[in-house]
C-alpha positions in Angstrom: 41.1 -3.9 89.7 38.5 -2.4 87.4 39.0 1.3 86.6 37.1 3.7 84.4 38.1 7.1 83.0 35.4 9.3 81.6 36.2 12.0 79.0 34.6 14.1 76.4 32.5 16.5 78.5 32.4 20.2 78.0 30.3 23.3 77.4 27.8 23.2 74.6 24.8 25.3 73.6 21.3 24.0 73.7 20.6 21.7 70.7 24.3 20.8 70.4 26.0 17.4 70.7 28.7 15.7 72.7 30.3 12.3 72.6 31.4 10.9 75.9 34.0 8.2 76.1 34.8 5.7 78.9 38.1 4.0 78.9 37.9 0.8 80.9 40.7 -1.4 82.3 40.5 -4.6 84.3 37.5 -6.0 82.6 36.2 -6.5 79.1 33.4 -4.2 78.1 32.1 -6.8 75.7 31.5 -9.3 78.5 29.9 -7.2 81.2 26.9 -4.9 81.8 28.0 -1.3 81.3 26.0 1.8 82.1 26.1 5.6 82.0 24.7 7.7 84.9 24.6 11.4 85.6 24.4 13.5 88.8 23.6 17.1 89.6 25.3 18.3 92.8 22.9 17.6 95.8 20.7 15.4 93.7 20.2 11.7 93.3 22.4 9.9 90.7 20.3 9.1 87.7 20.7 6.1 85.4 20.9 7.2 81.8 21.7 4.3 79.5 22.9 0.7 79.6 24.4 -1.9 77.3 24.6 -5.6 78.0 25.9 -8.7 76.2 25.4 -9.4 73.3 24.8 -5.7 72.7 21.3 -4.9 73.9 20.8 -1.3 74.8 18.3 0.4 77.1 17.6 4.1 77.9 16.0 6.3 80.4 12.9 8.2 79.2 14.9 11.4 79.1 17.7 9.8 77.0 15.6 7.8 74.6 15.7 9.1 71.1 18.5 11.5 71.8 21.4 9.5 73.3 23.1 6.4 72.0 25.3 4.1 74.1 27.8 1.9 72.3 30.9 -0.1 73.0 34.2 -0.8 71.2 35.6 -4.1 72.1 38.9 -3.5 70.4 39.6 -0.3 72.3 37.7 -1.5 75.4 35.7 1.7 75.6 32.1 2.6 76.1 30.6 5.7 74.5 27.6 7.9 74.9 26.6 10.0 71.9 24.4 12.8 73.1 22.4 14.9 70.6 19.8 17.7 70.9 21.1 18.6 74.4 19.1 20.8 76.7 20.0 22.6 79.9 18.4 19.8 82.0 21.2 17.5 80.7 23.8 19.5 82.6 25.4 17.1 85.1 28.5 15.1 85.8 28.4 11.9 83.8 29.7 8.6 85.0 30.2 5.2 83.4 30.3 2.0 85.5 30.6 -1.7 85.1 28.1 -3.6 87.1 29.3 -4.2 90.6 32.4 -1.9 90.4 33.3 1.5 91.9 32.6 4.9 90.5 35.1 6.9 88.6 35.6 10.7 88.6 33.1 11.5 85.9 33.1 14.1 83.2 31.3 17.5 83.4 28.6 18.3 80.8 27.3 21.8 80.8 24.5 22.9 78.4 24.0 26.6 78.4 23.7 29.5 76.0 
């Protein structure tokens, strides 16, 4: 069964950076569509970035130019490098393989 474990979240000041990691088991990240989402409590879950074989990446308008999604086939992980963070980026971030269930997510808080 496919499982994902997100990590790397935390508290950062506006303008700061975080690198989120998603450890994946049960499926190869190199052979499936992977994506990052985020959700504010009470709000709709928002798609942030995606990566699909052979390595094509796509981003939401809010993420473009600031975030970078990548994968490491050897470690079977997917990362999201987030730069120039602002308070609107505060949310729980989730990674997900297409067609699988959600994990627990990792909290990102951007505040001074």
